[in-house]
C-alpha positions as CSV (number, residue, x, y, z in Angstrom):
1,M,-34.9,-15.2,-54.7
2,K,-35.3,-11.4,-55.0
3,K,-37.3,-11.3,-51.7
4,W,-34.4,-13.0,-49.9
5,M,-31.7,-10.7,-51.4
6,P,-32.0,-8.0,-48.7
7,L,-31.7,-10.6,-45.9
8,I,-28.7,-12.1,-47.6
9,V,-27.1,-8.7,-47.9
10,I,-27.8,-7.9,-44.2
11,A,-26.5,-11.3,-43.2
12,G,-23.3,-10.7,-45.2
13,L,-22.8,-7.3,-43.7
14,I,-23.3,-8.8,-40.2
15,L,-20.7,-11.4,-41.0
16,I,-18.2,-8.8,-42.3
17,V,-18.7,-6.5,-39.3
18,G,-18.6,-9.4,-36.9
19,G,-15.4,-10.7,-38.4
20,W,-13.9,-7.3,-38.2
21,F,-14.9,-6.9,-34.6
22,A,-13.4,-10.3,-33.8
23,S,-10.2,-9.4,-35.6
24,V,-9.9,-6.1,-33.7
25,N,-10.7,-7.8,-30.4
26,N,-8.0,-10.5,-31.0
27,R,-5.4,-7.9,-31.9
28,L,-6.1,-5.7,-28.9
29,V,-6.2,-8.7,-26.5
30,Q,-2.8,-9.7,-27.7
31,L,-1.4,-6.1,-27.3
32,D,-3.1,-5.8,-23.9
33,E,-1.6,-9.1,-22.7
34,N,1.8,-7.9,-23.8
35,V,1.4,-4.7,-21.7
36,M,0.2,-6.8,-18.7
37,A,3.2,-9.1,-19.0
38,Q,5.6,-6.1,-19.1
39,W,3.9,-4.6,-16.0
40,G,4.5,-7.9,-14.3
41,N,8.2,-7.6,-15.1
42,V,8.2,-4.1,-13.7
43,E,6.6,-5.3,-10.4
44,S,8.9,-8.3,-10.2
45,S,12.0,-6.0,-10.5
46,Y,10.7,-3.7,-7.9
47,Q,9.9,-6.6,-5.6
48,R,13.4,-8.0,-6.1
49,R,14.8,-4.6,-4.8
50,A,12.4,-4.7,-1.9
51,D,13.5,-8.3,-1.1
52,L,17.2,-7.2,-1.0
53,I,16.6,-4.4,1.5
54,P,16.1,-6.4,4.7
55,N,19.4,-8.3,4.0
56,I,21.2,-5.0,3.5
57,V,19.7,-3.5,6.6
58,N,20.4,-6.6,8.7
59,T,24.0,-6.7,7.5
60,A,24.5,-3.0,8.5
61,K,22.8,-3.6,11.9
62,G,25.7,-5.9,12.7
63,Y,27.9,-2.8,12.9
64,A,26.9,-1.3,16.3
65,Q,27.8,2.3,15.4
66,F,25.9,2.4,12.2
67,E,23.2,5.1,12.0
68,Q,20.0,3.5,13.3
69,Q,17.8,6.3,12.1
70,T,18.9,5.8,8.5
71,L,18.1,2.1,8.8
72,I,14.6,2.9,10.2
73,Q,14.0,5.4,7.3
74,V,14.8,2.8,4.7
75,T,12.6,0.2,6.4
76,E,9.7,2.6,6.5
77,A,10.2,3.7,2.9
78,R,10.3,0.0,1.9
79,S,7.0,-0.6,3.7
80,R,5.3,2.4,2.0
81,A,6.6,1.3,-1.5
82,T,5.4,-2.3,-1.1
83,A,2.0,-1.2,0.2
84,I,1.1,0.4,-3.1
85,T,-0.1,-1.9,-5.9
86,V,-1.4,-1.0,-9.3
87,D,-3.9,-3.1,-11.4
88,P,-2.5,-2.6,-14.9
89,A,-5.8,-3.4,-16.5
90,N,-7.4,-0.4,-14.8
91,A,-4.4,1.8,-14.1
92,T,-4.9,5.6,-14.0
93,P,-2.2,8.2,-14.4
94,E,-2.7,9.1,-10.7
95,Q,-2.1,5.5,-9.6
96,I,1.0,5.2,-11.6
97,E,2.2,8.6,-10.2
98,Q,1.5,7.4,-6.6
99,F,3.4,4.2,-7.3
100,Q,6.3,6.1,-8.7
101,Q,6.4,8.5,-5.8
102,A,6.5,5.6,-3.3
103,Q,9.3,3.9,-5.3
104,A,11.2,7.2,-5.6
105,G,10.9,7.7,-1.8
106,L,12.5,4.3,-1.4
107,S,15.2,5.1,-3.9
108,S,16.0,8.3,-1.9
109,A,16.2,6.5,1.4
110,L,18.4,3.9,-0.2
111,S,20.7,6.6,-1.6
112,R,21.1,8.1,1.9
113,L,21.8,4.6,3.4
114,L,24.4,3.8,0.7
115,A,26.1,7.1,1.1
116,T,26.7,6.5,4.8
117,F,28.5,3.2,4.1
118,E,31.5,5.2,3.0
119,R,32.2,5.9,6.7
120,Y,32.4,2.1,7.5
121,P,35.4,0.5,5.8
122,D,34.8,-2.7,7.7
123,L,31.3,-3.0,6.4
124,K,32.4,-2.1,2.9
125,A,34.9,-4.9,3.1
126,N,32.3,-7.5,4.2
127,E,32.0,-9.9,1.3
128,N,28.2,-10.5,1.9
129,F,27.5,-6.8,2.0
130,R,29.5,-6.3,-1.2
131,E,27.5,-8.9,-3.0
132,L,24.2,-7.4,-1.8
133,I,25.2,-4.0,-3.0
134,N,26.2,-5.4,-6.4
135,E,22.9,-7.2,-6.6
136,L,21.1,-4.0,-5.8
137,E,22.9,-2.2,-8.5
138,R,22.0,-4.9,-11.0
139,T,18.3,-4.7,-9.8
140,E,18.2,-1.0,-10.2
141,N,19.4,-1.4,-13.8
142,R,16.8,-4.1,-14.4
143,I,14.0,-1.8,-13.0
144,N,15.0,0.8,-15.6
145,V,15.0,-1.7,-18.4
146,E,11.6,-3.2,-17.5
147,R,10.0,0.3,-17.1
148,N,11.3,1.2,-20.6
149,R,9.9,-2.1,-22.0
150,Y,6.6,-1.4,-20.4
151,N,6.5,2.0,-22.0
152,E,7.5,0.4,-25.4
153,A,4.6,-2.0,-25.1
154,L,2.3,0.9,-24.5
155,R,3.7,2.8,-27.5
156,V,2.2,-0.1,-29.6
157,Y,-1.0,-0.6,-27.6
158,N,-2.2,3.0,-27.0
159,P,-2.0,4.3,-30.6
160,E,-3.9,1.2,-31.8
161,I,-6.7,2.0,-29.3
162,R,-6.9,5.6,-30.7
163,K,-6.7,4.9,-34.4
164,F,-9.9,5.1,-36.5
165,P,-11.8,2.9,-37.1
166,T,-10.3,0.6,-34.4
167,N,-11.2,3.2,-31.7
168,L,-14.9,2.6,-32.4
169,A,-14.6,-1.1,-31.7
170,A,-12.1,-0.6,-28.8
171,G,-14.7,1.5,-27.0
172,I,-17.4,-1.0,-27.5
173,L,-15.1,-3.9,-26.5
174,G,-13.9,-2.1,-23.3
175,F,-10.3,-1.3,-24.3
176,T,-8.9,2.0,-23.1
177,T,-5.5,3.6,-23.2
178,K,-3.1,3.0,-20.3
179,P,-0.7,5.5,-18.6
180,Y,3.0,5.6,-19.2
181,F,5.7,5.7,-16.7
182,E,7.0,9.2,-16.6
183,A,10.6,10.0,-15.8
184,D,11.0,11.7,-12.5
185,E,12.7,15.0,-12.7
186,G,16.5,14.5,-12.5
187,S,16.2,10.7,-12.9
188,E,17.6,10.3,-16.3
189,A,19.9,7.5,-15.0
190,A,19.3,4.8,-12.5
191,P,20.4,5.6,-8.9
192,E,24.1,5.3,-8.4
193,V,24.8,2.5,-5.9
194,N,28.3,1.5,-7.1
195,F,31.1,1.7,-4.6
196,D,34.8,1.5,-4.8
197,F,35.5,-1.6,-2.7
198,G,39.2,-1.2,-2.8
199,T,41.2,-1.3,0.4
200,N,41.2,1.8,2.6
């Protein structure tokens, strides 16, 4: 029996370590899946905004004197924003920043577009247009909520990856920290797209 004792101890240690690795892996997989799901919600909200833009542009095009250059700028900014995708499993801070810059460019173009609507009372009075703008406002708020939820998911995931001794297993298992959304300078609030649709 004594000659088997070292093998039994080694086998026991292997089982304990293996069980610990499995436990850590399962916990990190769950946290990682939560982060990925939240990123999906972020993308979905941005996509909803991108989907609204052609309808807003087409409605404005119906008004012959509306600034065509502004419409072109919004369309081009939308194209740039939708061309950039991020794989949340392998995201880098540079990719998130590039994604944010493209989305900020679209927000800026939208702000210019919406500011010009003030000069078109007939367009402002258009019921379809009003609903599109209200939906855009709701979508902008949803984007902000989903970005915050994504960052909250990372506030659970990232520290877990870095804690000892989990960080030892995380490195071996291929888990790494993921970048946060950073607030753009001056973007403490969602873009203002609300209008007074009262009669002029």
